[in-house]
N, C-alpha and C positions, 0 to 999 in steps of 0.2 A: 276916186277912192270907192271901194266897195265895202259895205258893212255886212258882215256875215253873222247872223244871230244863231246862237246855240242855246241849249237849255241852261247853261251856266255862265255864258260870257258873250260878249260882242267882240268880234275880230274885225280889224280894219286891214284891208289889202289894197295896195296901190295898183291901179290898172295902168298899163303902159301902152296898150294898143287897142284899136277899135274892136278887133275880133274877140277881145276878152270880156266885152259887155254881153251878158247873157240874162235871160229871164230868171227870176228866183225859182229854184226847184220845188219849193214847198212853202207853206205858210210859216213865217218866222216864229220862233219861240218867243214867249213873253216872260223873260226872267225878272225876278224881283230886283229892283235897283234902289239903292239908298239915295237920299238927297245929295250927299257928298259925291257919290259916284256920278250922278247925273250932272252936277255942276262941273266936275272935272271933265266929263265927256264933252259937254257944251264948250268949255274953254278950249279943249284940244281941237275940236272941229272948227270953231271960229278962227283959231290961229292958222288953220290950213286951208281955209276957204279960198278958192280961186276957180275961175271958169276952166273946165276941162274940155279940150277940143281934141278928141281922139284922132281926128283926121290929120292933125299936126305931127303925129308920130307914125313911123313906118317900121314894121317888123322886117328887118333886113336879113334875118336868118334864112328863110327859104331861098332868096335870090343868091346869097353867098353859097349855100349848099349846092344849088343848081350850077353855079359857076365852077365849083370844085368838081362836081360830077362831069361836066363838059370838059374840063381841063384833063381829067383822068382818062376820059374816052379818047382825047386827042393825043394821049401818050405823054403828056407833060409830067415831069417828076414833081411829086407832092412832098412838102415838108410839113411836119407837125410843129406848130409854135410851142415854145416852152411855156409851161404854166408859170404864172406870176406867183410870187410868194405871198401868203396871207398871214397877217399877224393876228394871233389870238390873244386877246387882252386878259380875260378872266377864266379861260378854259371852258366856257359855255358856248355851245353852237349859236350862231346868229338865229334869231326868230324868223328871219325872212331872207330871201335871196337878194344879194346886192348886185 
């Protein structure tokens, strides 16, 4: 999980692959945080704590793309998979990619 600090908020982003781990681009902002916000953040973080081993995860997209390119070069017919239907619960877009 990466914490991204802005002037007004702290964003949490789940990292899925080792190549997503990068150095912080700048000094993080130091927003004012209330005691209740800090307690809630600590509770959330404590509930999600676990060792992250990025080497356990592999980004399969480049290999799958290369396989498609090679199949196309060899003249194999390509089919486009149908998109799965997404159910929107409250009309709001998801705050993150699933």
